[in-house]
C-alpha positions as CSV (number, residue, x, y, z in Angstrom):
1,X,134.2,71.2,130.4
2,X,130.7,70.2,131.4
3,X,130.0,73.7,132.6
4,X,131.0,75.1,129.3
5,X,128.6,72.8,127.4
6,X,125.8,73.7,129.8
7,X,126.5,77.4,129.3
8,X,126.5,77.0,125.5
9,X,123.2,75.2,125.7
10,X,121.7,77.9,127.8
11,X,122.9,80.6,125.4
12,X,121.4,78.7,122.4
13,X,118.1,78.4,124.2
14,X,118.2,82.1,125.1
15,X,118.9,83.1,121.4
16,X,116.1,80.8,120.3
17,X,113.7,82.4,122.8
18,X,114.7,85.9,121.6
19,X,114.2,84.9,117.9
20,X,110.8,83.4,118.7
21,X,109.8,86.5,120.7
22,X,110.8,88.8,117.8
23,X,108.9,86.6,115.3
24,X,105.8,86.8,117.5
25,X,106.1,90.5,117.8
26,X,106.5,91.0,114.1
27,X,103.5,88.7,113.4
28,X,101.2,90.6,115.8
29,X,102.4,94.0,114.6
30,X,101.9,93.0,110.9
31,X,98.5,91.6,111.4
32,X,97.4,94.6,113.6
33,X,98.6,97.0,110.9
34,X,96.8,95.0,108.1
35,X,93.6,95.0,110.2
36,X,93.8,98.7,110.8
37,X,94.4,99.6,107.1
38,X,91.6,97.4,105.9
39,X,89.1,98.6,108.5
40,X,89.9,102.2,107.7
41,X,89.1,101.6,104.0
42,X,85.9,99.6,104.8
43,X,84.7,102.1,107.4
44,X,85.1,105.1,105.1
45,X,83.3,103.4,102.3
46,X,80.6,102.1,104.6
47,X,79.9,105.5,106.1
48,X,79.8,107.0,102.7
49,X,77.3,104.4,101.5
50,X,75.2,104.8,104.7
51,X,75.0,108.5,104.1
52,X,73.3,107.8,100.8
53,X,71.4,104.7,101.7
54,X,70.8,104.2,105.5
55,X,69.5,100.6,104.9
56,X,73.1,99.6,104.2
57,X,74.0,100.0,107.8
58,X,73.9,96.3,108.5
59,X,76.1,95.4,105.6
60,X,78.6,98.1,106.6
61,X,78.8,96.7,110.1
62,X,79.3,93.2,108.8
63,X,82.0,94.3,106.4
64,X,83.6,96.3,109.1
65,X,83.9,93.1,111.3
66,X,85.3,90.8,108.7
67,X,88.9,92.3,108.8
68,X,89.0,91.4,112.5
69,X,89.7,87.8,111.4
70,X,93.1,89.0,110.2
71,X,94.2,89.8,113.8
72,X,92.6,86.7,115.2
73,X,94.5,84.5,112.8
74,X,97.7,86.4,113.6
75,X,97.1,85.7,117.3
76,X,96.6,82.0,116.5
77,X,99.9,82.0,114.5
78,X,101.7,83.7,117.4
79,X,100.4,81.1,119.8
80,X,101.5,78.3,117.5
81,X,105.0,79.9,117.2
82,X,105.5,79.6,121.0
83,X,105.5,75.8,120.5
84,X,103.1,75.0,123.3
85,X,100.4,73.6,120.9
């Protein structure tokens, strides 16, 4: 009977690990997609603005880098989901 309890505990742990792994994967995929979509919009607008006013290159680069925080925050959330921190 003790072996059955141990096997049930191992199965519950395995199911929890799979759930956490799926959650982490979905988190990273969602934040990567959001970052890509926002950077595509910012890049196209930035290059269009730079074509007309080259002095806007610095602002375009800064605005292009800001969406990167989305993926960084997604990575932090994924690390927190592992439960190590």
